[in-house]
C-alpha positions in Angstrom: -15.8 -24.6 -23.9 -11.6 -25.0 -24.2 -11.1 -27.9 -23.3 -12.9 -31.5 -23.5 -12.5 -32.4 -19.8 -14.6 -29.0 -19.1 -17.8 -30.5 -20.8 -20.7 -31.1 -18.1 -22.0 -34.4 -17.6 -25.1 -35.2 -15.8 -27.7 -38.7 -15.6 -30.7 -36.7 -15.1 -32.4 -36.0 -18.6 -32.6 -32.6 -18.4 -30.1 -29.7 -16.6 -32.2 -28.6 -14.0 -31.9 -24.8 -13.2 -29.6 -24.9 -16.1 -30.8 -23.4 -19.7 -30.1 -26.3 -22.6 -29.9 -24.2 -25.9 -30.0 -27.1 -28.4 -29.7 -30.3 -28.6 -27.3 -31.9 -30.8 -27.3 -36.1 -30.7 -27.0 -39.2 -28.9 -23.1 -39.7 -28.4 -21.7 -42.6 -26.9 -18.3 -44.6 -25.8 -17.3 -48.1 -25.9 -14.2 -49.6 -23.7 -13.5 -53.4 -24.0 -11.4 -55.0 -21.6 -10.1 -58.5 -20.8 -10.7 -60.6 -17.9 -7.3 -60.6 -17.0 -7.1 -57.0 -16.3 -8.9 -58.1 -13.0 -5.7 -60.2 -11.6 -6.8 -60.2 -8.2 -10.4 -61.1 -9.2 -8.6 -64.4 -11.4 -6.5 -64.8 -8.6 -8.9 -65.6 -5.8 -9.9 -62.1 -5.2 -6.9 -61.9 -2.2 -8.2 -58.7 -1.0 -11.9 -59.4 -0.1 -13.5 -58.2 3.1 -16.8 -58.2 3.7 -17.7 -59.9 0.6 -16.2 -57.0 -1.5 -12.8 -56.5 -3.0 -11.1 -53.3 -3.2 -8.9 -54.0 -5.8 -11.7 -55.1 -8.4 -14.0 -52.0 -7.6 -10.8 -49.7 -8.3 -10.6 -51.3 -11.8 -14.0 -50.7 -12.1 -14.1 -47.2 -11.0 -10.6 -46.8 -13.3 -12.8 -48.4 -16.3 -16.3 -45.9 -15.4 -14.3 -43.0 -15.4 -11.8 -43.3 -18.4 -16.1 -43.6 -20.2 -16.7 -40.7 -19.2 -13.8 -38.8 -20.4 -14.2 -40.8 -23.5 -17.9 -39.8 -24.3 -16.6 -35.8 -23.0 -14.2 -36.2 -26.2 -17.1 -37.4 -28.5 -19.5 -34.5 -27.2 -16.8 -31.7 -27.0 -16.1 -32.6 -30.8 -19.6 -32.1 -32.2 -19.4 -28.3 -30.4 -21.1 -29.6 -27.2 -20.5 -28.2 -23.4 -23.1 -30.8 -21.9 -23.9 -34.5 -21.8 -27.5 -35.3 -20.3 -29.0 -38.7 -19.4 -25.8 -40.1 -18.9 -25.9 -43.9 -18.4 -23.2 -46.7 -18.5 -24.0 -50.3 -18.6 -21.1 -53.3 -18.5 -21.3 -56.1 -20.3 -19.5 -59.7 -21.1 -18.6 -60.8 -23.7 -17.6 -64.8 -24.4 -16.7 -66.2 -27.4 -13.6 -69.3 -27.9 -13.1 -69.7 -24.6 -12.5 -66.1 -23.9 -14.2 -63.5 -22.2 -14.1 -59.4 -22.1 -16.1 -56.7 -20.1 -17.5 -54.2 -22.6 -18.2 -50.5 -20.8 -20.5 -48.5 -22.8 -21.5 -44.9 -21.8 -24.6 -42.9 -23.7 -25.6 -39.6 -23.3 -27.4 -37.0 -25.3 -25.0 -34.1 -26.1 -26.5 -30.5 -25.6 -25.4 -27.1 -25.8 -25.7 -24.9 -22.8 -26.3 -21.1 -22.8 -23.6 -19.2 -22.8 -21.5 -19.6 -18.9 -24.0 -22.2 -17.8 -21.9 -25.2 -17.9 -18.7 -23.3 -16.0 -21.7 -21.9 -13.4 -22.6 -25.4 -12.7 -19.2 -26.6 -12.2 -18.2 -23.6 -10.4 -16.9 -24.5 -6.8 -15.5 -22.3 -3.7 -12.1 -23.0 -3.2 -12.5 -23.0 0.7 -15.4 -25.4 0.6 -15.5 -28.0 3.3 -17.4 -31.4 3.6 -19.7 -32.2 6.2 -18.3 -35.8 6.8 -15.7 -37.8 5.1 -14.9 -41.1 4.8 -12.2 -43.5 6.5 -11.0 -44.4 3.0 -10.2 -40.9 2.5 -8.2 -40.5 5.5 -6.1 -43.4 4.8 -5.6 -41.9 1.3 -4.6 -38.9 2.9 -2.2 -40.8 5.2 -0.8 -42.6 2.3 -0.6 -39.5 0.0 1.4 -37.7 2.8 3.9 -40.6 2.9 4.4 -40.8 -0.5 5.5 -37.3 -1.1 7.5 -37.2 2.1 9.7 -40.1 1.1 9.8 -39.1 -2.6 11.3 -35.5 -0.7 13.6 -37.8 1.0 14.9 -39.9 -2.4 13.7 -43.3 -0.8 10.3 -43.6 -2.4 10.0 -47.0 -4.4 8.5 -47.1 -7.7 6.9 -50.2 -7.9 3.4 -50.9 -9.4 1.8 -50.2 -6.2 3.0 -46.9 -6.3 2.2 -45.6 -9.8 -1.5 -47.4 -9.1 -1.6 -44.9 -6.0 0.0 -41.5 -7.5 -2.0 -41.9 -10.6 -5.2 -42.9 -9.4 -5.0 -40.3 -6.2 -3.3 -37.5 -9.0 -0.2 -37.0 -7.1 1.6 -34.5 -8.9 4.1 -33.3 -6.0 6.1 -36.7 -6.6 6.6 -35.3 -10.3 10.3 -34.0 -10.1 11.1 -37.5 -8.3 9.7 -39.3 -11.3 12.4 -37.3 -13.1 15.2 -38.1 -11.2 14.2 -42.0 -11.4 13.6 -41.7 -14.9 17.2 -40.6 -15.8 18.2 -44.0 -13.5 16.1 -46.0 -15.6 17.6 -44.6 -18.9 20.9 -44.9 -17.7 20.3 -48.6 -16.7 18.7 -49.5 -20.4 23.0 -50.0 -20.9 22.6 -53.2 -19.4 19.2 -54.3 -18.8 17.3 -52.7 -22.3 13.7 -51.7 -21.6 13.7 -50.6 -18.3 12.9 -46.7 -19.5 10.5 -47.8 -22.1 8.5 -49.3 -19.5 8.7 -46.3 -17.1 7.9 -43.9 -19.8 4.7 -45.9 -20.3 3.9 -45.9 -16.6 5.0 -41.6 -17.1 2.1 -41.4 -19.6 -0.3 -42.9 -17.5 0.4 -40.8 -14.6 0.3 -37.6 -16.2 -2.5 -38.3 -18.2 -4.6 -38.9 -15.1 -3.4 -35.2 -13.9 -5.8 -32.0 -14.4 -5.1 -30.0 -17.6 -3.7 -27.4 -15.7 -1.1 -29.6 -14.1 -0.4 -31.5 -17.1 0.8 -28.3 -19.0 2.8 -27.0 -16.0 4.6 -29.9 -15.3 5.5 -31.2 -19.0 6.2 -27.5 -20.3 8.3 -26.2 -17.3 10.0 -29.4 -17.3 11.0 -29.4 -20.4 12.3 -25.8 -20.0 14.1 -26.8 -16.9 15.4 -30.0 -17.5 19.2 -30.3 -18.8 19.1 -33.7 -20.0 18.4 -33.3 -23.4 17.4 -37.2 -23.7 14.6 -36.5 -21.0 13.2 -33.0 -22.4 12.8 -35.1 -25.7 11.1 -37.7 -23.8 8.8 -35.3 -22.3 7.7 -33.3 -25.3 6.8 -36.5 -26.9 4.2 -37.1 -24.0 2.9 -33.5 -24.8 2.4 -35.0 -28.7 1.0 -38.3 -27.5 -1.8 -36.6 -25.3 -2.2 -34.1 -27.9 -1.1 -31.1 -25.6 -0.5 -28.5 -27.8 -0.8 -25.3 -25.7 -0.1 -22.0 -28.0 0.6 -19.7 -25.5 3.4 -21.9 -23.9 4.5 -22.5 -27.1 5.3 -19.2 -27.9 6.6 -18.5 -24.8 9.4 -21.1 -25.4 10.1 -19.7 -29.2 11.0 -16.1 -27.6 13.0 -17.4 -25.0 16.6 -16.5 -24.6 17.9 -20.2 -24.2 18.4 -21.0 -27.7 18.2 -24.5 -26.7 14.5 -24.1 -25.0 14.0 -22.2 -28.4 14.9 -25.3 -30.2 12.5 -27.7 -28.1 9.6 -25.2 -28.8 10.5 -25.7 -32.5 9.6 -29.6 -32.3 6.4 -29.0 -29.8 5.1 -26.1 -31.9 4.3 -28.8 -34.6 2.3 -31.3 -32.6 -1.4 -31.1 -32.3 -4.5 -30.3 -30.4 -7.3 -33.0 -29.9 -9.3 -30.5 -31.9 -9.2 -27.3 -34.0 -11.4 -24.1 -34.5 -11.0 -20.8 -36.2 -9.0 -19.1 -33.4 -6.0 -21.9 -33.6 -5.5 -21.5 -37.5 -4.6 -17.8 -36.3 -2.5 -18.8 -33.2 -0.8 -21.5 -35.9 0.0 -18.5 -38.3 1.5 -16.7 -35.3 4.1 -19.4 -34.6 4.9 -19.2 -38.5 5.8 -15.6 -38.0 7.3 -16.1 -34.7 9.9 -18.9 -36.5 10.6 -16.8 -39.4 11.2 -13.7 -37.0 13.4 -15.5 -34.0 15.4 -17.9 -36.5 17.8 -16.1 -38.2 20.9 -16.8 -39.7 23.7 -17.2 -36.6 26.7 -17.7 -38.5 28.1 -14.9 -40.5 28.1 -15.0 -45.0 31.4 -13.9 -46.8 33.2 -14.3 -50.1 36.1 -16.1 -50.1 39.0 -16.2 -53.0 39.2 -20.5 -54.3 42.5 -22.0 -54.4 44.4 -21.6 -57.8 41.6 -19.4 -59.0 40.8 -15.8 -58.9 37.4 -16.8 -58.9 35.4 -15.7 -55.2 33.3 -18.3 -53.6 30.3 -17.9 -50.7 31.1 -19.4 -47.4 30.1 -18.6 -44.0 31.8 -18.6 -40.4 30.0 -20.3 -37.5 29.8 -19.6 -33.9 32.7 -21.6 -33.0 35.0 -19.9 -35.6 35.3 -22.8 -38.5 34.4 -21.4 -41.7 32.8 -23.7 -44.3 31.1 -23.7 -47.3 27.8 -22.0 -47.9 25.7 -25.4 -48.2 27.6 -27.6 -45.5 27.4 -27.8 -42.2 30.1 -26.7 -40.2 32.6 -29.1 -39.8 33.7 -28.2 -36.1 30.2 -28.6 -33.9 28.1 -29.8 -37.4 25.8 -27.0 -36.6 24.2 -25.1 -39.9 24.1 -21.7 -40.0 21.2 -21.3 -38.3 22.6 -23.3 -35.1 20.9 -26.4 -35.9 22.8 -30.1 -36.1 21.5 -32.5 -38.5 19.0 -34.6 -36.5 17.3 -31.6 -34.9 14.2 -30.6 -36.4 14.8 -27.2 -38.3 12.6 -24.0 -38.4 11.6 -24.2 -42.5 10.8 -27.6 -41.9 8.5 -27.0 -39.3 6.9 -23.6 -41.1 6.4 -26.0 -44.2 4.6 -28.6 -41.7 2.5 -25.9 -39.8 1.4 -24.5 -43.1 0.0 -27.6 -44.3 -2.2 -28.2 -41.2 -3.7 -24.7 -41.6 -4.5 -25.7 -44.9 -6.0 -28.7 -43.9 -8.3 -27.3 -41.2 -9.2 -24.9 -43.6 -11.1 -27.5 -45.6 -13.1 -28.1 -42.5 -13.5 -25.0 -40.3 -14.8 -21.8 -42.0 
């Protein structure tokens, strides 16, 4: 099981038609949300039709889905690939004039025979439904309208837009979001905090996407982005969401573009949600790549000292400046390996990864 999100979740107490290899133990997930989360509810449920509030239902669905994702992580952490007997309850907690909702998901973590979980979740790509509800038709209509507005650069990015593209996983608007993010960063000069709010919303949007889509958008975005500030923010999302992916990092380190290689060094120090024996091998491979790829770009030589017959070692930078061996370039401020003072150096990254391997080894055989 390569990803926690691939853990199969079923509500029945047994997996009919699937072979359970071993029962592990009960797993649970808890989510506590303030009642102010349901702002429309407190405001009078302005979208109530036929006795129901669509906004309230969406908030409940969001909490329900989050509980399922969390219990998947709990199962994955102990080596399970399936949860049986899923049950979700919601209770209200009150005290001192305040109230909160607590959502609790409980199930039993099991291990299915090899290939059973994948077989159970496999769907044909061309499979069609016999019926489709009006809500889905309206969602598809709105999705198309949003994508077209994004292509025409006229889409307004407000709370409703964020909610829709996040809930419905509209990854087609990502290039437009990058453009608006760049604008938000420039606005920070006159109104600080705009880009940070955009960044937090962007994280929620990306986290709601399928795993492969997240990796594609973030890693490809970092490689293609010319704005270093935007590229750094994208890499921070990888860090926050624990989206370390060995093959994509190795590809960045092997790039012909030195700027992309530098970005790969930083991401190489980030984490996965969980580690295995295979991850230790991948991390060791990254250490080898760091040593092999990042060699000295400046040229060492000996130079006579003023008023002395003695010589000292110096290095000549790619920009043409000659510098003392222990100093950064006086012209471009890069070191002999081509890195600037605030950039993460390959040696520092190597030491960090070495330590991580040692820590993993304490728990993984």
